[in-house]
C-alpha positions as a Python dict, from the first residue, in 0.01 Angstrom:
ca = {
    (1, 'M'): (0, 0, 0),
    (2, 'M'): (119, 350, -84),
    (3, 'R'): (70, 592, 205),
    (4, 'F'): (36, 970, 182),
    (5, 'D'): (24, 1186, 496),
    (6, 'V'): (-62, 1550, 430),
    (7, 'L'): (22, 1827, 676),
    (8, 'T'): (-225, 2107, 602),
    (9, 'L'): (-441, 2384, 742),
    (10, 'F'): (-732, 2272, 523),
    (11, 'P'): (-777, 1894, 554),
    (12, 'E'): (-1140, 1900, 441),
    (13, 'V'): (-1054, 1990, 79),
    (14, 'F'): (-873, 1661, 16),
    (15, 'D'): (-1167, 1424, 50),
    (16, 'A'): (-1374, 1646, -179),
    (17, 'V'): (-1126, 1592, -463),
    (18, 'L'): (-950, 1265, -381),
    (19, 'G'): (-1254, 1072, -261),
    (20, 'E'): (-1402, 1021, -606),
    (21, 'S'): (-1336, 830, -929),
    (22, 'I'): (-1013, 631, -973),
    (23, 'I'): (-836, 765, -664),
    (24, 'G'): (-1146, 722, -449),
    (25, 'R'): (-1178, 357, -557),
    (26, 'A'): (-810, 295, -490),
    (27, 'R'): (-857, 427, -136),
    (28, 'K'): (-1162, 209, -77),
    (29, 'N'): (-968, -94, -206),
    (30, 'N'): (-676, -15, 29),
    (31, 'I'): (-430, 28, -255),
    (32, 'I'): (-342, 377, -143),
    (33, 'Q'): (-394, 551, 190),
    (34, 'I'): (-439, 928, 225),
    (35, 'N'): (-433, 1080, 573),
    (36, 'T'): (-471, 1450, 645),
    (37, 'I'): (-323, 1606, 959),
    (38, 'N'): (-448, 1949, 1060),
    (39, 'I'): (-145, 2157, 1157),
    (40, 'R'): (-367, 2388, 1358),
    (41, 'D'): (-444, 2103, 1600),
    (42, 'F'): (-81, 2121, 1717),
    (43, 'S'): (-74, 2491, 1797),
    (44, 'T'): (7, 2571, 2159),
    (45, 'N'): (-170, 2906, 2125),
    (46, 'K'): (-515, 2926, 2285),
    (47, 'H'): (-651, 3073, 1963),
    (48, 'R'): (-488, 2792, 1758),
    (49, 'K'): (-265, 3048, 1589),
    (50, 'V'): (-12, 2896, 1346),
    (51, 'D'): (147, 3203, 1186),
    (52, 'D'): (338, 3514, 1290),
    (53, 'Y'): (506, 3822, 1145),
    (54, 'P'): (840, 3763, 969),
    (55, 'Y'): (1162, 3866, 1137),
    (56, 'G'): (1319, 4153, 944),
    (57, 'G'): (981, 4292, 837),
    (58, 'G'): (796, 4251, 513),
    (59, 'G'): (444, 4179, 403),
    (60, 'G'): (241, 3874, 491),
    (61, 'M'): (267, 3612, 763),
    (62, 'V'): (491, 3307, 802),
    (63, 'M'): (381, 2968, 933),
    (64, 'M'): (554, 2893, 1263),
    (65, 'A'): (788, 2598, 1302),
    (66, 'Q'): (645, 2445, 1621),
    (67, 'P'): (295, 2343, 1503),
    (68, 'I'): (437, 2197, 1180),
    (69, 'Y'): (711, 2009, 1361),
    (70, 'D'): (473, 1862, 1619),
    (71, 'A'): (231, 1760, 1343),
    (72, 'Y'): (521, 1584, 1170),
    (73, 'L'): (627, 1412, 1492),
    (74, 'S'): (274, 1280, 1541),
    (75, 'I'): (347, 1062, 1237),
    (76, 'A'): (723, 1007, 1253),
    (77, 'E'): (741, 899, 1616),
    (78, 'K'): (522, 598, 1541),
    (79, 'L'): (747, 476, 1260),
    (80, 'S'): (1064, 268, 1254),
    (81, 'Y'): (1186, 450, 940),
    (82, 'K'): (1220, 805, 807),
    (83, 'P'): (949, 873, 546),
    (84, 'R'): (1029, 1105, 258),
    (85, 'V'): (900, 1456, 334),
    (86, 'I'): (809, 1686, 45),
    (87, 'Y'): (737, 2055, 82),
    (88, 'L'): (510, 2187, -194),
    (89, 'S'): (686, 2507, -288),
    (90, 'P'): (727, 2734, -595),
    (91, 'Q'): (1101, 2709, -526),
    (92, 'G'): (1107, 2333, -576),
    (93, 'R'): (1179, 2106, -869),
    (94, 'V'): (900, 2136, -1125),
    (95, 'L'): (692, 1819, -1122),
    (96, 'N'): (715, 1610, -1437),
    (97, 'Q'): (648, 1248, -1527),
    (98, 'Q'): (1002, 1141, -1444),
    (99, 'I'): (967, 1277, -1090),
    (100, 'V'): (624, 1111, -1066),
    (101, 'K'): (782, 775, -1157),
    (102, 'E'): (1053, 834, -898),
    (103, 'L'): (802, 912, -623),
    (104, 'S'): (582, 615, -713),
    (105, 'K'): (863, 386, -595),
    (106, 'E'): (830, 520, -240),
    (107, 'N'): (607, 345, 15),
    (108, 'H'): (533, 653, 225),
    (109, 'L'): (531, 1025, 149),
    (110, 'I'): (463, 1311, 388),
    (111, 'L'): (347, 1625, 206),
    (112, 'L'): (378, 1964, 372),
    (113, 'C'): (138, 2231, 247),
    (114, 'G'): (253, 2583, 317),
    (115, 'H'): (33, 2890, 329),
    (116, 'Y'): (63, 3267, 366),
    (117, 'E'): (426, 3362, 285),
    (118, 'G'): (549, 3009, 341),
    (119, 'V'): (698, 2828, 640),
    (120, 'D'): (977, 2902, 883),
    (121, 'E'): (1301, 2804, 703),
    (122, 'R'): (1413, 2593, 999),
    (123, 'I'): (1131, 2346, 930),
    (124, 'I'): (1264, 2295, 578),
    (125, 'E'): (1614, 2242, 715),
    (126, 'E'): (1496, 2002, 986),
    (127, 'I'): (1247, 1768, 822),
    (128, 'V'): (1210, 1834, 447),
    (129, 'D'): (1384, 1602, 199),
    (130, 'D'): (1261, 1758, -123),
    (131, 'E'): (1077, 2065, -251),
    (132, 'I'): (843, 2025, -546),
    (133, 'S'): (651, 2281, -752),
    (134, 'I'): (375, 2217, -1006),
    (135, 'G'): (474, 2513, -1221),
    (136, 'D'): (638, 2852, -1234),
    (137, 'Y'): (360, 3049, -1071),
    (138, 'V'): (244, 3116, -717),
    (139, 'L'): (-67, 2971, -553),
    (140, 'T'): (-240, 3059, -226),
    (141, 'G'): (-125, 2740, -58),
    (142, 'G'): (20, 2395, -109),
    (143, 'E'): (-308, 2204, -106),
    (144, 'L'): (-371, 2207, -482),
    (145, 'P'): (-12, 2104, -563),
    (146, 'A'): (-35, 1826, -305),
    (147, 'M'): (-351, 1691, -467),
    (148, 'V'): (-188, 1707, -811),
    (149, 'L'): (112, 1513, -681),
    (150, 'I'): (-104, 1249, -509),
    (151, 'D'): (-320, 1200, -817),
    (152, 'S'): (-28, 1170, -1060),
    (153, 'V'): (175, 937, -837),
    (154, 'S'): (-122, 718, -744),
    (155, 'R'): (-193, 639, -1110),
    (156, 'L'): (139, 451, -1126),
    (157, 'I'): (74, 237, -819),
    (158, 'P'): (-6, -122, -927),
    (159, 'G'): (-378, -191, -905),
    (160, 'V'): (-495, 171, -920),
    (161, 'L'): (-552, 155, -1295),
    (162, 'S'): (-679, -152, -1476),
    (163, 'S'): (-345, -220, -1645),
    (164, 'E'): (-3, -68, -1709),
    (165, 'E'): (-118, 9, -2062),
    (166, 'S'): (-367, 256, -1917),
    (167, 'Y'): (-85, 491, -1821),
    (168, 'S'): (215, 378, -2030),
    (169, 'Q'): (66, 529, -2347),
    (170, 'E'): (-48, 855, -2189),
    (171, 'S'): (110, 1191, -2257),
    (172, 'H'): (456, 1241, -2105),
    (173, 'Y'): (505, 879, -1995),
    (174, 'E'): (775, 824, -2259),
    (175, 'G'): (839, 1191, -2318),
    (176, 'L'): (576, 1205, -2596),
    (177, 'L'): (229, 1354, -2605),
    (178, 'E'): (-55, 1106, -2644),
    (179, 'Y'): (-206, 1032, -2984),
    (180, 'P'): (-563, 1152, -3067),
    (181, 'Q'): (-851, 951, -2918),
    (182, 'Y'): (-1195, 891, -3067),
    (183, 'T'): (-1520, 724, -2961),
    (184, 'R'): (-1874, 692, -3096),
    (185, 'P'): (-2035, 824, -3307),
    (186, 'Y'): (-1824, 760, -3616),
    (187, 'E'): (-1913, 1101, -3758),
    (188, 'F'): (-1959, 1423, -3560),
    (189, 'C'): (-1991, 1775, -3704),
    (190, 'N'): (-1891, 1631, -4045),
    (191, 'R'): (-1568, 1496, -3895),
    (192, 'K'): (-1504, 1123, -3923),
    (193, 'V'): (-1289, 885, -3723),
    (194, 'P'): (-963, 812, -3914),
    (195, 'D'): (-1003, 505, -4135),
    (196, 'V'): (-702, 328, -3985),
    (197, 'L'): (-877, 307, -3647),
    (198, 'M'): (-1171, 133, -3811),
    (199, 'S'): (-954, -120, -3995),
    (200, 'G'): (-897, -366, -3710),
    (201, 'H'): (-532, -394, -3825),
    (202, 'H'): (-346, -358, -3495),
    (203, 'E'): (-1, -313, -3645),
    (204, 'N'): (-120, -26, -3863),
    (205, 'I'): (-312, 126, -3572),
    (206, 'N'): (-4, 117, -3348),
    (207, 'R'): (206, 270, -3626),
    (208, 'W'): (-47, 550, -3677),
    (209, 'R'): (-65, 620, -3304),
    (210, 'R'): (312, 639, -3274),
    (211, 'Q'): (326, 871, -3571),
    (212, 'Q'): (60, 1100, -3425),
    (213, 'S'): (238, 1113, -3090),
    (214, 'L'): (559, 1217, -3261),
    (215, 'K'): (379, 1478, -3470),
    (216, 'R'): (188, 1624, -3175),
    (217, 'T'): (499, 1652, -2961),
    (218, 'Y'): (694, 1813, -3245),
    (219, 'L'): (423, 2072, -3314),
    (220, 'K'): (279, 2137, -2967),
    (221, 'R'): (574, 2088, -2732),
    (222, 'P'): (903, 2152, -2913),
    (223, 'D'): (1070, 2177, -2573),
    (224, 'L'): (981, 1813, -2501),
    (225, 'F'): (1065, 1706, -2855),
    (226, 'A'): (1415, 1851, -2825),
    (227, 'R'): (1491, 1605, -2545),
    (228, 'L'): (1397, 1298, -2750),
    (229, 'S'): (1643, 1066, -2917),
    (230, 'L'): (1466, 926, -3224),
    (231, 'D'): (1567, 616, -3412),
    (232, 'E'): (1544, 599, -3791),
    (233, 'T'): (1194, 449, -3782),
    (234, 'D'): (1058, 734, -3572),
    (235, 'K'): (1229, 993, -3790),
    (236, 'K'): (1066, 844, -4096),
    (237, 'L'): (724, 833, -3929),
    (238, 'L'): (754, 1199, -3831),
    (239, 'E'): (870, 1301, -4176),
    (240, 'E'): (569, 1129, -4333),
    (241, 'A'): (329, 1291, -4084),
    (242, 'L'): (467, 1640, -4139),
    (243, 'K'): (455, 1593, -4515),
    (244, 'E'): (87, 1500, -4496),
    (245, 'T'): (17, 1807, -4284),
    (246, 'S'): (179, 2041, -4535),
    (247, 'E'): (-8, 1895, -4834),
}
């Protein structure tokens, strides 16, 4: 079982998002476990205060070290090992599929959700193993990034999806964007499903899908395409696809 413990000021938002669909079923089937720990419960202040003004001045408030540390200890002291602690931060490594694969090999992750102007730096120094961002922009808190991380990592846990094929052909898994998908009806707004998908010829279908993935990545995400190392077969497939587009 993959275990996620989330240190947050807003535990109620997690069940609303991660209690449904694929992730919700995985939780019910005990494939993954998601626990939320309310940092405010560990405040020693009678008003359950968890933030204070920053030393040196400046705008905003900073989350205090003590409530976060005690919330962390409520988990760590019961364990015989040190779980990997991730702080969701705009200063962290930007989450991508390679990092998702890396994290999916862990058995236990503790996710720290900051708020306000962030957390006391000493907490990062004391308990955090990694900082991860979901993009180069700033959010109100770490809850949304934590849910994104949980969702993306959970999909790679055996048993969460029906088969490895369900995720191994998705966008970014191999560094390529996913090929176009179609379902019924055959014709919609005068647009028809490509003939190759109706042929029942699996080899031709797989070739077409590979070609479309290469083409989409080349046209939509040149930054991703630049990292690829294509063999001669892929180069030929892409050349054919681009030629068809220009005609």
